[in-house]
C-alpha positions in Angstrom: 88.6 101.8 140.3 86.7 103.0 137.0 85.7 106.3 138.5 89.4 106.8 139.5 90.7 105.8 136.2 88.2 108.0 134.5 89.1 110.9 136.7 92.7 110.4 136.2 92.5 110.1 132.5 90.5 113.3 132.1 92.9 115.4 134.2 95.8 114.0 132.1 93.8 114.8 128.8 93.3 118.3 130.4 96.7 119.1 131.5 98.4 117.7 128.3 95.9 119.7 126.1 96.4 122.6 127.9 100.3 122.6 127.7 99.9 121.9 123.9 97.5 124.8 123.6 99.9 127.2 125.2 102.6 126.3 123.3 100.7 126.3 120.1 99.3 129.8 121.0 103.1 131.2 121.6 104.3 129.8 118.5 101.4 131.1 116.8 102.0 134.5 118.0 105.8 134.6 116.9 104.7 132.9 113.6 102.3 135.8 112.7 104.7 138.5 113.7 107.5 137.0 111.7 105.2 136.2 108.7 104.1 139.7 108.7 107.4 141.2 109.1 109.1 139.0 106.4 106.5 138.4 103.9 104.2 141.4 104.4 100.4 141.8 104.8 99.4 140.9 101.3 100.7 137.1 101.9 99.4 137.1 105.5 95.9 138.2 104.1 95.9 135.6 101.2 97.0 132.7 103.7 94.0 133.8 106.0 91.7 133.9 103.1 92.7 130.7 101.8 92.1 129.1 105.4 88.6 130.8 105.7 87.7 129.4 102.3 88.9 125.9 103.5 86.7 126.5 106.7 83.7 127.0 104.7 84.4 123.8 102.7 84.7 121.8 106.0 81.1 122.6 106.9 80.6 119.3 104.6 81.9 117.2 107.7 78.4 117.7 109.1 79.2 116.8 112.8 80.0 113.2 111.6 83.2 112.8 114.4 80.6 114.0 117.3 78.0 111.6 116.1 80.6 108.8 116.1 82.1 109.5 119.2 78.9 109.3 121.2 78.2 106.0 119.6 81.6 104.8 120.6 81.0 105.2 124.4 79.0 102.1 124.9 80.9 99.6 122.8 84.3 100.8 124.3 82.8 100.5 127.9 81.7 96.8 127.1 84.9 96.0 125.2 83.1 95.1 122.0 85.9 95.3 119.7 83.9 94.2 116.6 81.3 96.9 117.1 84.2 99.5 117.6 85.7 98.4 114.4 82.3 98.6 112.4 81.6 102.1 113.9 85.1 103.4 112.9 84.5 101.7 109.3 81.2 103.5 108.9 82.8 106.9 109.8 85.6 106.1 107.2 83.1 105.3 104.5 81.3 108.6 105.5 84.4 110.7 105.5 85.4 109.3 102.4 82.5 110.6 100.5 82.6 114.1 102.4 86.3 114.2 101.3 85.2 113.8 97.4 82.6 116.7 98.0 85.4 118.8 99.8 87.7 118.0 96.9 85.1 118.9 94.4 84.1 122.2 96.1 87.8 123.0 96.2 88.3 122.6 92.7 85.3 124.7 91.8 86.6 127.6 94.2 89.9 127.5 92.4 88.0 128.0 89.3 86.8 131.3 90.6 90.1 132.4 92.0 90.8 134.9 89.1 87.6 136.7 90.3 88.1 136.2 94.1 91.6 137.4 93.9 91.3 139.9 91.3 92.6 142.8 93.7 95.6 140.8 94.8 99.0 142.4 94.0 100.6 138.9 94.4 101.0 136.6 91.3 97.9 134.4 90.9 99.9 131.2 91.7 100.4 131.9 95.1 96.6 131.6 95.9 96.5 128.5 94.0 99.7 127.2 95.7 98.3 128.4 99.3 94.8 126.8 99.0 96.1 123.6 97.0 98.4 122.7 100.0 95.8 123.6 102.7 93.4 121.6 100.9 95.4 118.7 100.6 96.3 118.9 104.3 92.6 118.8 105.2 91.9 116.0 102.9 94.2 113.6 105.0 91.9 114.4 107.8 89.1 112.6 105.8 91.0 109.9 104.0 93.6 108.8 106.5 93.3 110.7 110.0 89.7 110.0 110.9 90.3 107.1 113.3 91.6 109.5 115.9 87.9 109.9 117.1 88.7 106.5 118.8 91.2 107.9 120.9 89.0 110.9 121.8 86.5 108.5 122.7 88.5 106.2 124.9 89.9 109.0 127.0 93.2 108.8 125.2 93.2 112.0 123.6 96.7 112.9 125.1 98.0 110.6 122.7 96.8 112.7 119.8 98.6 115.6 121.4 101.8 113.7 121.6 101.8 112.3 118.2 99.7 114.8 115.7 100.0 118.1 117.9 103.5 117.6 118.5 104.2 117.3 114.6 102.3 120.5 114.0 104.4 122.5 116.6 107.6 121.2 115.2 105.9 122.3 111.6 105.2 125.7 113.2 108.7 126.2 114.3 110.2 125.1 111.2 108.3 127.4 109.1 109.2 130.2 111.4 113.0 129.5 110.7 112.6 128.9 107.1 110.8 132.4 106.7 113.4 134.0 109.0 116.4 132.5 107.3 115.8 131.2 103.9 115.2 132.9 100.6 111.7 132.3 99.2 110.5 132.0 102.6 106.8 131.5 101.7 107.8 128.9 99.3 109.5 126.9 102.2 106.4 127.5 104.1 104.3 125.7 101.8 106.8 122.9 101.2 106.9 122.3 105.1 103.0 122.6 105.4 102.9 119.9 103.0 105.6 117.7 104.3 104.6 118.0 107.7 100.9 116.9 107.0 102.2 113.8 105.8 104.5 113.5 108.8 101.7 114.3 111.3 99.2 111.7 109.6 102.1 109.0 109.8 102.6 109.6 113.4 99.1 109.7 114.4 98.3 106.5 112.6 101.3 104.8 114.2 100.0 105.6 117.5 96.6 104.3 116.9 97.9 101.1 115.5 100.1 100.7 118.4 97.3 101.4 120.8 94.6 99.2 119.1 96.5 96.4 117.3 93.4 94.6 116.9 91.3 97.2 115.4 90.0 96.4 112.1 88.2 98.4 109.5 86.5 97.7 106.4 85.1 100.7 104.3 83.7 98.7 101.5 81.1 97.7 104.3 79.9 101.4 104.8 76.5 101.0 103.1 75.6 97.8 105.0 77.1 99.3 108.2 74.8 102.6 107.7 71.7 100.3 107.8 73.1 98.4 111.0 73.7 101.7 112.8 70.9 103.9 111.7 71.4 106.1 114.8 74.6 107.5 113.5 73.0 108.8 110.0 70.3 110.3 112.4 72.8 112.0 114.6 74.7 113.5 111.6 71.5 114.8 110.4 70.7 116.5 113.5 74.3 117.7 114.2 74.0 119.4 110.8 71.6 121.9 111.7 73.4 122.6 115.0 76.7 123.1 113.2 75.1 125.5 110.5 73.3 127.3 113.3 76.5 128.1 115.1 78.5 129.1 112.0 75.9 131.4 111.2 76.1 133.0 114.6 79.8 133.3 114.7 79.8 134.8 111.0 76.8 137.5 111.2 77.7 139.8 114.2 80.7 141.5 112.6 78.3 142.1 109.4 75.7 143.6 111.2 78.0 145.8 113.3 79.4 147.1 110.1 76.2 147.9 108.5 75.0 150.0 111.2 78.5 151.6 112.5 81.8 151.9 110.5 84.7 149.5 109.7 86.6 151.5 112.3 84.4 150.2 115.1 84.6 146.9 113.6 88.0 146.8 114.2 87.9 147.9 117.6 85.2 145.1 118.1 87.9 142.7 116.5 90.4 143.5 119.1 88.1 142.5 121.9 86.8 139.6 120.1 90.3 138.1 119.7 90.9 138.3 123.3 87.6 136.4 124.0 88.2 134.1 121.4 91.5 133.1 122.8 90.1 132.8 126.3 87.2 130.5 125.0 89.7 128.3 123.1 91.8 127.9 126.2 89.0 127.2 128.4 87.6 124.6 125.8 91.2 123.0 125.7 90.9 122.5 129.6 87.5 121.3 129.6 86.7 119.3 126.5 89.3 116.6 127.0 87.0 115.5 130.3 84.1 114.8 127.7 85.0 111.2 126.9 85.1 110.6 130.7 81.5 111.9 130.9 80.4 109.9 128.1 82.1 106.9 129.4 80.0 107.6 132.8 77.0 108.0 130.9 77.3 104.5 129.2 77.5 102.9 132.7 74.0 104.0 133.4 74.2 104.8 137.2 72.0 107.7 137.4 72.7 109.2 140.7 76.2 108.8 140.0 75.9 110.7 136.8 74.2 113.6 138.7 76.8 113.8 141.4 79.4 114.0 138.7 77.5 116.8 137.0 77.1 118.7 140.1 80.8 118.7 140.6 81.8 119.6 137.1 78.9 122.4 137.4 80.8 123.7 140.6 84.4 123.6 139.3 83.4 125.1 135.9 81.3 127.8 137.5 84.2 129.0 139.6 86.8 129.1 136.6 83.8 130.8 134.4 83.2 133.6 137.0 86.8 134.2 137.7 87.6 134.4 133.9 84.7 136.8 133.5 85.7 139.0 136.5 89.2 139.1 135.0 88.1 140.1 131.5 86.1 142.9 132.8 88.4 144.3 135.2 91.5 143.8 133.2 90.7 144.0 129.5 90.7 148.0 129.3 94.4 148.1 130.6 95.3 145.2 128.6 94.1 147.1 125.4 95.8 150.4 126.4 98.8 148.5 126.9 98.6 146.5 123.7 97.4 148.8 121.2 96.5 152.2 122.6 93.6 153.5 124.8 92.3 155.0 121.4 90.9 151.6 120.9 89.2 151.3 124.0 85.3 150.5 124.0 83.0 151.9 126.5 82.3 149.8 129.8 78.6 149.1 128.7 79.8 147.2 125.5 82.5 145.3 127.9 79.8 144.3 130.0 77.8 142.6 127.4 80.9 141.0 125.8 81.6 139.6 129.4 78.1 138.4 129.7 78.1 136.7 126.4 81.4 135.1 127.3 79.8 134.0 130.4 77.0 132.1 128.7 79.4 130.5 126.1 81.8 129.2 129.0 79.2 128.2 131.4 77.4 126.2 128.8 80.1 123.7 128.6 79.2 121.2 131.4 75.4 121.0 129.8 76.8 120.7 126.4 79.3 117.9 127.5 76.2 115.9 128.9 74.1 116.6 125.7 76.8 115.2 123.3 77.3 112.0 126.1 73.6 111.2 125.8 73.5 112.2 121.9 70.6 114.6 122.4 70.8 116.4 119.0 66.9 116.1 118.0 66.3 119.6 119.1 66.9 121.0 115.5 64.6 124.0 116.0 67.0 125.1 118.7 69.8 126.5 116.5 67.7 127.6 113.9 65.6 129.8 116.6 68.7 130.9 117.9 70.2 132.3 114.6 66.7 133.9 113.7 66.6 135.3 117.0 70.3 136.7 116.9 69.8 138.1 113.6 66.2 139.7 114.0 67.2 141.2 117.4 70.6 142.3 116.6 69.3 144.0 113.5 66.2 145.6 115.4 68.0 146.7 118.4 70.9 147.6 116.6 69.0 150.3 114.7 68.1 152.0 117.6 71.0 151.4 120.1 73.9 150.7 117.8 76.5 148.4 119.1 75.0 147.8 122.5 71.7 147.1 120.5 73.5 144.5 118.3 75.4 142.7 121.3 72.0 142.6 123.4 70.4 140.9 120.6 73.1 138.3 120.6 73.0 137.9 124.5 69.2 137.6 124.2 69.4 134.7 121.9 72.0 133.0 124.0 69.9 133.4 126.9 66.7 131.9 125.4 68.2 129.0 123.9 71.7 128.1 125.5 71.0 129.5 129.2 67.3 128.4 129.5 66.2 125.8 126.9 69.5 123.6 126.8 69.2 122.7 130.6 65.5 121.9 130.2 66.4 119.6 127.4 69.0 117.7 129.2 67.2 117.1 132.4 64.0 116.1 130.6 65.4 113.9 127.8 69.0 113.0 129.1 69.4 112.9 133.0 65.5 112.6 133.6 65.7 114.4 136.8 63.4 117.2 137.7 64.4 120.7 136.7 64.0 121.9 140.2 67.1 120.2 141.3 69.2 122.3 138.4 67.5 125.5 139.7 68.3 124.8 143.1 71.9 123.9 142.1 72.3 127.4 140.2 70.6 129.1 143.0 73.1 127.9 145.5 76.1 129.0 143.4 74.6 132.4 142.5 73.9 132.8 146.4 77.8 132.2 146.7 78.7 134.5 143.7 76.7 137.7 144.8 78.6 138.5 148.2 81.9 137.7 146.4 81.4 139.9 143.5 80.0 142.7 145.7 83.2 142.5 147.9 85.3 142.4 144.9 83.8 145.5 143.2 84.4 147.4 146.5 87.8 146.5 147.1 89.6 146.0 143.3 89.9 149.8 143.0 91.8 150.1 146.3 94.6 147.7 145.2 97.8 149.7 145.1 98.7 148.8 141.5 98.4 150.9 138.4 97.7 148.3 135.7 98.2 151.2 133.1 101.7 151.5 134.0 103.1 148.7 132.2 102.8 145.0 131.5 104.6 144.0 134.9 102.2 146.1 136.9 99.2 144.9 135.0 100.3 141.2 135.7 100.9 141.7 139.2 97.4 143.7 139.5 95.7 141.0 137.6 97.3 138.1 139.8 96.1 139.8 143.0 92.7 140.7 141.8 91.4 137.5 139.8 93.6 135.4 142.6 91.8 137.0 145.4 88.4 136.5 143.6 88.9 133.1 142.9 90.1 132.1 146.7 87.1 133.8 148.1 84.7 132.3 145.4 86.1 128.8 146.0 85.9 129.2 150.0 82.2 130.5 149.7 81.2 127.7 147.2 82.8 125.1 149.6 80.4 126.4 152.2 77.5 126.3 150.1 77.6 123.5 147.6 78.3 120.0 147.9 79.6 119.8 144.2 82.7 121.8 145.1 83.4 119.8 148.4 83.1 116.5 146.2 85.3 117.9 143.6 88.1 119.1 146.1 87.9 115.7 147.7 88.4 114.2 144.1 91.4 116.2 143.2 93.0 115.5 147.0 92.5 111.8 146.0 94.1 112.0 142.9 97.1 113.5 144.3 97.6 111.3 146.6 97.4 108.5 144.2 99.8 110.1 142.2 102.3 110.6 145.0 101.7 107.1 146.5 
């Protein structure tokens, strides 16, 4: 029953998270459009800049939430309410200290605003008001909302969506209406941003109190608890390197592209990156809600069951990742042409490299979820090596091959660290299973993929649709091409892999239980 309950919760979290993500993405699209039309590019640029500055300050979070989550899995499984309360109290104590650092950093940054926004045509108070409201909203996450990690670790993340995320969706809708119909639209945008930050925090904490009425936290015991749970402090220090490494990787590629090429090429790359980032966020919304279920499974300690579920998740995610990457490579040129024009297209070699990078970033999710479940963060050299390799190879290859070389440098670093090292690290330190089992697992999946990819490559151009003719033709073409690829790969994986067969049986059993 535990496994069934864990499966049901994982799918509920994923489905609810996916729905909320799609609603949020749609509203953000309309919000950005009306923001630009009504308030202008200067105000939108100011808002984007203020948000980016705040994201830089939020690096101070250091990965505390992830460290706390993986520490909570065992006491939640055992029903140890005292330990749960103590761990959440420790998180609150650490978050409060981080909050004061973020506040101090924010005040220092605002002191530099006359220099940072010297070229801004808007009054300077716009910058102070924008950043101040966003900073206050962020501080609530540290002072008030930190206990939401308990819902995530306990496989009740859907309740965060119902309370906090729904409040945020209403906020965006109200902001769209305010900008559209009221005078001083940006002033109302700021008022609503501040108001709904408080409303969302209140809704979230009401949900937490209702879900865990016996949860007691005492932040004054934080220093003592840090000595009682030294593994949390150790994981936070380790995660700091992983977080900084990841931040460095995402921020350096556009800079290197600009250094070797031009701003116009950066803009073209940015269009493709926007599509890939949206896809990655969508897949994360679908998959990340299962992480707590993996953590709960790992806490039980049944090694064979842990490995069986790993194979199921690997097969399911391999199917989706390959289908998504096939769709990206096949459909992106037509989408770019329909969206912004054919003059913004990049060559097929660039698209192939971007698709390969996307595949690595998506296919890593299964290994990453188990690494987080086991709390395996001691390989602090890995993100450092990945960042150094990424920057070094991108600079070196970019000098000779331009954009292709820069992207190839990024791909090499991902292959070395994410594709090769991370599975080795997990199987040796976490799963404690021979790496040969992982190699055989991957070989079976590749054996299924190769003939399917060959068939798809030979037939996709013969589909009687012109995806460049219009959005309707593009959608019909994409549905037929990606749908056919998905079904063919699914059938082949069912024949060759046990993981896909077991995952199918799990889905069928879950559907039967829901209709019983």
